[in-house]
N, C-alpha and C positions, 0 to 999 in steps of 0.2 A: 319976585314972589307970588303972583299968582299963576305963573307957569307952572311952580313948583306944586301950587294947590291943586290946579288940574291934574297933573299927575298922580298925586296921592288919592282924589276924590276916583279918578279913571281905575287905578290898582285897585282900591277898596271896592268898588262895584263889580269889576273882573272878579274877584275873589269872591263876592258875595253872590254871583251868578253861577260861578263855577261849584260851590258848594250847594247852590240849591238846586243844579242839576246832579250831582253826586246823590244828593238824599233822594231825589225824585229816581235814580236808577237802582237805590237799594232795595225796594220791594220786588221790581222786575227782576234783580239776578237773583233775589232771597227767593221769590217763589220757583225761579227755575233751576237754582242748586237744590233746595229741598225736595221738589220732585224727582231731581235726577238723581239726587243720592238714594232714595226710598225706591224708585221704580227701573233701576238700570239693570241690576242685578236678576230682574225677571223679565226683561225683555231678550229674547233670543227667536231662534228660528220657528222653534214650535209653537209660539206664541202668536206668528204670523199665519201658522198653516194649519194649526189645530182648534177644533172647536171646545167651548166650556165643558168640562168634567164636573159629575156631582161631588158633591162636599163629600170629603173623606179620601177621595182619591187624590193622587198627585201628579204634577202636568196640566195640561189642557192649556188653551190660548184663547185668544178672542178674534180669530179669523171670519167668523161670521159678521164681527161687529163692524170691523172693518171695512169688509166689504159692502155692510149696510149702510155705513157713513157715506162712501163714494157713490154709492146708488140714490141716497136720498139727495146728497147734493147734486150729483148728476139732474134728478127730478127737478129741483129747485131750479137748477140753471136753466135748463129747458123752458121752463115756465117763466122764471121771472126777468131773466136777462133781456130777452127780445120784447117782453111787455115795457120792460122799463127804459129800454135802448128807442122805441117806437114813441114812449110817451115823453121822450126829452126832445127828440126830433120837432115832435108836435109843438112843443113849447117854445124850441129855438128857432126854427124855420118857418113856422106858420101863425103862430099865436102867441106873439111876445109880452104884450100888454094890455090885455083884455080881462074884463072881470073874471072870465072863467079859466084864463091860465094862473091868474093870482090866488083862485081858489084852489085850482090842483096843487100849486106850490105849497100852498099854507097846508093842504091835507096832507101832503109828501112830508112836510116838515113835523106834522103832528104825529103820523103813522110811523115816522124813525124813532120818536120817544115813548111810543105805547110799548109797555113790558111784554116781553116776548109769549109770559104764560097767558096774558089775555088773547094773543093771537089765536094760542093753542085752545082754549076753550070756547074761541068762536068757530074756530074750524071743526072741533069736535062735536058741538051743537047743529052745525050746519050740514057736516058731510059723516061723521063718524056716527050720529045716532040716526040717521037717515039710512045710512047702509047697512045700520047694525053689526059693524065689527070694525076693529081698527086693520091698519093698513098702511103700507109703503107711500101709497099714494097720497093718501090725506094730510100723513109726514112731509111728502114733499111740497104740497100745497103751502101748508104753514111756514115753513122756511121760506117758500118763495115770496109770500106777502112780506116775509122781513127784508128779503133782498129787494124788493121794487124800488122802495125809497130811496136806497144807497145808490141804485144803478140810476135810477132817474137822475138825482143830483150831479153824479160824478160825470156824466154822459152829457147833459146838460153844459156843466163848466167845461167840457174839452170841446162842445161845437162851439161855444162862445168863443173861444181861443181862435177859431178859423177866421182869417182875414175875411170880412165880406168883400173886398175885392175880387176873391177867387170866385164869389158866387157871382158877383156881376159880370166877369169874364166868361162865366158858363153861359148865362142867360143872352151877352152880346152874338155869342155863336149861336144863337136859337137852340141850345138846349132847355129843353122843359125842366121846371122847377125839380120834379120828384129825381129824374136822372143825373141833375145836377147834385141833389144830396146823396144820391147812392153811389156814384161814379167819382165825384169831385170830394165833396165834404166827409163824407163818412171816411175813407182811405185817409185822409189827412190826418184826422183826429184818431184813427185807428188804436195806434198804443194808447193813447189814453183811456180809450173806452174799454180797453183789454184791462188795463190797470183798475180802472173803479171796479169794473167787473169781478176782477180777480180779490179785490178787496171785500166785496161782498159776499163772495165765496167764502172767505177766509171768517166775516162775521157771523153766519150761521154754522159752521163748521162744529162749534162747541156748542151750539144751543142744546139743551134738555129740559126745560119745562115742556114746551109745545110738542115735544115728541112723545111726553109721558100721556098726553092725552089723542094722539093721533096715530103713533108708529106702535107705542107700547113695549115692545121687545121680543125678542125669541130667543130661545137657547139653542136654535137649530139654523139651518140653512133656510132663506125663505124663496120659494121657487117661484112666486109671482109677486108681482105689485098689489095685489088686493089681498093681502094677509099681512099680520104682524112682522115688522122686521126687526133685528136687533141693530143698535148703533153704538159706537163710544162711548158718547155720553151716558147712554141710559144704561149700559154695562157698568162703568164707571160709579154712576149713581147706585146701583143694585149692589154693587161689591162693597162699596165704601160704606154702607149702612147696615151691611148684615154683619152678625156676631163671630165670623170666620177669620182667622189669621190670614190662612191663603187667599178667600177671597179680598182681603185688604189688599195683599200684595199683587194680587192681578190688577186692581183698581190703581196702584199707583203706577204700575206698567203701563197700562191704557192710558193714563194721563201724562204719561210722558211723550209718548206716541201721538197722541192728541195734540200735545203744545209743539212737537217738533212738526205736526202737519199745518197747524195755522201759520208755524215760524217760517215755512219754507213758502206758502202761499203769500204770505206778507212781503218776504223778502223778493221773491220772484217780482210781485207787482211793484215793488220799490225799483228793481234794479231796471224795469221796462220803463219806468216814468225817468229815471234818469237816462237812460238811451236817448228816449225822445227829445228831453232838454239838450242833450249833445246835438 
């Protein structure tokens, strides 16, 4: 009797878990399907190669916004990833339990939860106002600030997974701590660190609010990092809030491209993590 009861309870709970999983997937595939339906017809080669055209003219694309997004991500990565990795190395290898490391971890967790628009306002006040103009550089700084706590936390967890015996083996051979970290610990955790960094990149790829206060946007090519620059999230926001149908169609196409960019980054990170586990 108890055996049959356990089977029924197990089947019931399995059914509940399966239903909950399907319900959780409905919003995701609903959003993906709706964006794909509205944007796929306007995604073509010209969309990736042409600049935006004035209202009333047919065609045009978001080539400058796509390149601008990649530039902003590159700036953020150059600034945010090294800082995050170095901070994680300090927390893991040099100072694990002091009040200072506890304060850093607490600050990192708080920074992770701060709305991105607040970061945009801070960077606007600290950099844009003083420079007296918007720029790609200030936009990259805002995105880097968002990336740093994600990189710190992910890198710290990956370094903790490296067995301490590996470090002790290096010390036993007379290798200095800094060289042990660079030549032994980091290569061992490299795939996990790359995975966390790519997830951080995916995290900032679709940010719009901080770029409104920093990068501003541009209808043309940006020729240097000290001037406003276009980005996919900014172009989507501008086109989606306009009263023109043609711009709405461009916004849907830009949304589809941005979603696929984020999906590719996340999928690549997951595959790298799976390879690491294997």
